[in-house]
C-alpha positions as CSV (number, residue, x, y, z in Angstrom):
1,X,59.3,63.1,3.0
2,X,61.4,63.1,6.0
3,X,63.9,60.4,6.7
4,X,62.8,57.8,9.3
5,X,64.4,58.1,12.7
6,X,67.1,55.6,13.5
7,X,66.0,52.6,15.5
8,X,66.7,52.7,19.2
9,X,69.0,50.2,20.7
10,X,67.5,47.6,23.0
11,X,69.6,49.0,25.8
12,X,68.2,52.4,25.4
13,X,64.6,51.0,25.3
14,X,64.9,49.0,28.5
15,X,67.0,51.5,30.5
16,X,65.0,53.5,33.0
17,X,65.6,57.0,34.3
18,X,69.1,57.5,35.8
19,X,69.2,57.2,39.6
20,X,70.6,60.3,41.3
21,X,74.1,59.9,42.6
22,X,74.6,60.2,46.4
23,X,77.6,62.2,47.3
24,X,79.1,62.6,50.7
25,X,78.9,66.1,52.0
26,X,82.2,67.8,51.9
27,X,83.4,70.1,54.6
28,X,84.8,73.3,53.1
29,X,88.5,73.9,53.7
30,X,87.8,77.2,55.4
31,X,85.4,75.5,57.8
32,X,88.0,73.0,58.7
33,X,90.4,75.8,59.4
34,X,87.9,77.7,61.5
35,X,87.1,74.6,63.5
36,X,90.8,74.1,64.3
37,X,91.2,77.8,65.3
38,X,88.1,77.5,67.5
39,X,89.6,74.5,69.3
40,X,92.9,76.3,69.8
41,X,91.1,79.5,71.0
42,X,89.0,77.4,73.4
43,X,92.1,75.8,74.9
44,X,93.9,79.1,75.2
45,X,90.9,80.6,77.0
46,X,90.7,77.7,79.4
47,X,94.5,78.0,80.1
48,X,94.1,81.7,80.7
49,X,91.0,81.1,83.0
50,X,93.0,78.7,85.1
51,X,96.0,81.0,85.2
52,X,93.9,84.0,86.5
53,X,91.5,82.1,88.8
54,X,94.1,79.8,90.5
55,X,95.5,82.7,92.6
56,X,91.9,83.7,93.6
57,X,91.1,80.2,94.6
58,X,94.3,80.0,96.6
59,X,93.4,83.3,98.3
60,X,90.0,82.0,99.3
61,X,91.4,78.8,100.8
62,X,94.3,80.5,102.5
63,X,92.0,83.1,104.1
64,X,90.2,80.3,106.0
65,X,93.4,78.9,107.6
66,X,95.1,79.7,110.8
67,X,98.7,80.9,110.9
68,X,100.0,77.4,111.6
69,X,97.9,75.7,109.0
70,X,98.9,78.3,106.4
71,X,102.5,77.1,106.4
72,X,101.9,73.4,107.3
73,X,99.4,72.5,104.7
74,X,99.5,72.6,100.9
75,X,98.2,75.8,99.3
76,X,95.0,74.3,97.8
77,X,94.2,72.0,100.7
78,X,91.4,73.0,103.1
79,X,92.2,73.0,106.8
80,X,90.3,74.2,109.8
81,X,87.8,76.9,108.9
82,X,89.0,80.0,110.7
83,X,87.7,82.8,108.4
84,X,85.5,84.5,110.9
85,X,88.3,84.4,113.6
86,X,90.7,85.9,111.0
87,X,88.2,88.7,110.2
88,X,87.8,89.5,113.9
89,X,91.6,89.6,114.3
90,X,91.9,91.8,111.2
91,X,89.3,94.2,112.6
92,X,90.9,94.5,116.0
93,X,94.6,94.7,115.0
94,X,96.2,98.0,115.7
95,X,93.0,99.7,116.6
96,X,91.2,98.6,113.4
97,X,93.6,100.5,111.1
98,X,92.6,98.1,108.3
99,X,89.2,99.6,108.0
100,X,90.7,103.1,108.0
101,X,92.8,102.1,105.0
102,X,89.7,100.7,103.4
103,X,87.8,104.0,103.9
104,X,90.7,105.9,102.4
105,X,90.7,103.6,99.3
106,X,87.0,104.2,98.9
107,X,87.5,107.9,99.1
108,X,90.4,107.9,96.6
109,X,88.6,105.6,94.2
110,X,85.0,106.8,94.3
111,X,85.6,110.5,94.4
112,X,88.7,110.4,92.2
113,X,87.1,108.2,89.6
114,X,84.0,110.4,89.5
115,X,86.0,113.6,89.0
116,X,88.2,111.8,86.5
117,X,85.3,110.5,84.5
118,X,83.7,114.0,84.4
119,X,86.9,115.7,83.2
120,X,87.4,113.0,80.6
121,X,83.8,113.4,79.3
122,X,84.3,117.2,79.0
123,X,87.6,116.8,77.2
124,X,86.6,114.0,74.9
125,X,83.3,115.7,74.0
126,X,85.1,119.0,73.2
127,X,87.6,117.2,70.9
128,X,84.9,115.3,69.1
129,X,82.4,118.1,68.6
130,X,84.4,121.3,68.1
131,X,86.8,122.1,65.3
132,X,89.5,124.4,66.4
133,X,93.1,125.2,65.6
134,X,95.5,122.7,67.1
135,X,92.9,120.0,67.5
136,X,95.2,117.4,65.8
137,X,98.1,118.4,68.1
138,X,95.8,117.9,71.1
139,X,94.9,114.4,69.9
140,X,98.5,113.6,69.3
141,X,99.5,114.7,72.8
142,X,96.7,112.6,74.3
143,X,97.8,109.5,72.4
144,X,101.5,110.2,73.1
145,X,101.0,110.6,76.8
146,X,99.5,107.1,76.9
147,X,103.0,105.7,76.0
148,X,104.6,107.2,79.1
149,X,104.6,104.7,82.0
150,X,103.3,105.9,85.3
151,X,106.5,105.0,87.1
152,X,108.4,107.5,85.0
153,X,106.3,110.5,86.1
154,X,105.8,109.4,89.7
155,X,108.9,111.1,91.0
156,X,108.3,114.5,89.2
157,X,104.7,114.4,90.3
158,X,105.8,113.9,93.9
159,X,108.2,116.8,93.7
160,X,105.5,119.0,92.2
161,X,103.1,118.0,95.0
162,X,105.7,118.8,97.7
163,X,106.3,122.2,96.2
164,X,102.6,122.9,96.2
165,X,102.3,121.7,99.8
166,X,99.9,118.9,98.9
167,X,102.0,116.0,100.1
168,X,100.5,113.8,102.8
169,X,97.0,115.1,102.0
170,X,93.9,113.6,100.3
171,X,94.3,116.1,97.4
172,X,97.8,114.9,96.8
173,X,96.3,111.7,95.4
174,X,93.0,113.0,94.0
175,X,94.5,115.8,91.8
176,X,97.0,113.6,89.8
177,X,94.3,111.1,89.1
178,X,92.4,113.7,87.0
179,X,95.0,113.4,84.2
180,X,93.8,110.2,82.6
181,X,94.6,110.1,78.8
182,X,93.1,106.7,78.3
183,X,89.7,107.9,79.5
184,X,90.0,111.0,77.3
185,X,90.6,108.7,74.3
186,X,87.6,106.5,75.1
187,X,85.3,109.5,75.6
188,X,86.5,111.0,72.3
189,X,85.7,107.8,70.5
190,X,82.3,107.5,72.2
191,X,81.4,111.1,71.4
192,X,82.3,110.6,67.7
193,X,79.9,107.7,67.5
194,X,77.0,108.7,69.7
195,X,76.8,112.6,69.6
196,X,75.5,113.6,66.2
197,X,76.5,117.1,65.0
198,X,73.0,117.7,63.7
199,X,71.6,117.5,67.2
200,X,74.2,120.0,68.5
201,X,73.4,122.4,65.6
202,X,69.7,122.1,66.2
203,X,70.2,122.9,69.9
204,X,72.3,125.9,69.1
205,X,69.5,127.2,66.7
206,X,67.0,126.8,69.5
207,X,69.2,129.2,71.7
208,X,70.9,126.6,74.0
209,X,74.4,127.5,75.1
210,X,77.3,125.0,75.0
211,X,77.1,124.1,78.6
212,X,73.4,123.3,78.4
213,X,73.9,121.2,75.3
214,X,76.6,119.2,77.0
215,X,74.7,118.6,80.3
216,X,71.3,118.0,78.6
217,X,72.4,115.9,75.6
218,X,76.1,115.1,75.7
219,X,76.2,113.4,79.1
220,X,73.1,111.4,78.4
221,X,74.4,110.2,75.0
222,X,77.7,109.3,76.6
223,X,76.3,107.5,79.6
224,X,77.3,104.0,78.6
225,X,80.7,105.0,77.6
226,X,81.2,107.0,80.8
227,X,80.4,103.9,82.8
228,X,83.3,102.1,81.1
229,X,85.6,105.0,81.8
230,X,84.4,105.1,85.4
231,X,85.1,101.4,85.8
232,X,88.7,101.7,84.5
233,X,89.4,104.8,86.5
234,X,88.0,103.1,89.7
235,X,90.2,100.1,89.1
236,X,93.3,102.2,88.5
237,X,92.8,104.3,91.6
238,X,92.0,101.2,93.8
239,X,95.2,99.5,92.7
240,X,97.4,102.6,92.8
241,X,100.5,101.9,94.9
242,X,103.6,103.9,93.8
243,X,102.2,107.4,94.1
244,X,100.6,106.9,97.5
245,X,103.8,105.3,98.7
246,X,105.7,108.5,97.7
247,X,103.2,111.1,98.7
248,X,101.8,109.8,102.0
249,X,103.7,109.3,105.3
250,X,100.7,109.4,107.7
251,X,99.4,105.9,108.4
252,X,95.9,107.3,108.8
253,X,95.8,108.5,105.1
254,X,97.2,105.4,103.4
255,X,95.1,103.2,101.1
256,X,94.9,99.4,101.3
257,X,97.6,98.8,98.8
258,X,100.3,100.6,100.8
259,X,99.0,99.4,104.2
260,X,98.8,95.7,103.2
261,X,102.3,95.9,101.6
262,X,103.6,97.2,104.8
263,X,102.1,94.4,106.7
264,X,103.5,91.9,104.3
265,X,107.0,93.3,104.9
266,X,106.6,93.2,108.7
267,X,105.3,89.6,108.5
268,X,109.0,88.5,108.4
269,X,109.3,89.5,112.1
270,X,105.6,89.2,113.1
271,X,104.4,85.8,111.6
272,X,100.7,86.5,112.5
273,X,100.6,89.4,110.1
274,X,100.9,87.0,107.2
275,X,97.4,85.6,107.8
276,X,96.0,89.1,108.3
277,X,97.6,90.3,105.1
278,X,95.9,87.4,103.2
279,X,92.5,88.1,104.7
280,X,92.9,91.8,104.1
281,X,93.7,91.1,100.4
282,X,90.6,88.9,100.1
283,X,88.4,91.7,101.6
284,X,90.0,94.3,99.3
285,X,88.9,92.2,96.3
286,X,85.3,92.3,97.3
287,X,84.6,96.0,96.3
288,X,86.2,95.5,92.8
289,X,84.1,92.3,92.2
290,X,80.9,94.2,93.4
291,X,81.6,97.1,91.1
292,X,82.3,94.8,88.1
293,X,79.1,92.8,88.6
294,X,76.9,95.8,89.3
295,X,78.1,97.7,86.2
296,X,78.5,94.7,83.9
297,X,75.5,95.5,81.8
298,X,76.6,99.1,81.2
299,X,80.3,98.7,80.5
300,X,79.6,95.8,78.1
301,X,77.4,98.0,76.0
302,X,79.8,100.9,76.4
303,X,82.7,98.9,75.0
304,X,80.5,97.8,72.1
305,X,79.4,101.4,71.4
306,X,83.0,102.6,71.6
307,X,84.0,100.3,68.8
308,X,81.4,101.6,66.3
309,X,81.7,105.0,64.7
310,X,78.7,106.7,63.3
């Protein structure tokens, strides 16, 4: 016989099922830290946005003022709207030399950036696809040349162009722009991630030569990355100042950067040039903004593709 079970206490018989305990949700420590970093990053982005957009806002407001209102009113205060009159004065001053400078900037930037992008594409593709003796040395030279400031090689470049008889010519600015190590580095990274070696080997087995492989497959696969290189090359050429200042002496060949800087220096003795310089600076920003907005979809995807290696 089995022993009888011990009697249950009255408390145990009357007590019902235990009610679940309600606990307050706890925020993980890492989430608290990330929220703090998010707030700090947001504040930093807002400060940077104000820092970069404040000069643009001042430029927009100042371009609408007359010469007298420019110096008699606060910088961010609107005055009489004289933008169209200022544009007319800008177009008629000195026989419309401003638009000649604008055309020169377009020539230097569009043609120069297109040639630079093509040369960077060929070089980066070759470094990524081919295995040859001295490849590591070439990569090291490309990376090392990025550490040399442009101001250091400006004077030797000018002397070389003078010896070649290319000073005061269009080619004197177009040829130095072809050496763009940063573009070569980007194209090398893009080619490593977007051009599979299997495709190149298959094309070779089908009888295609190296030039046909590059133009038929390489350029197409590198298209997004090349737009990014084109954008950086265009911006660098459009804002180039020191080399045109050294190479060019003919006013008809100067870009906007050199021409507007000359006007700004002459504004000390000719006060009306201060307004024309500001309006000209506003007009010179329009092509850069148009290029960024039109190529935004491509260069965003190009930057993303460049950060991923296959």
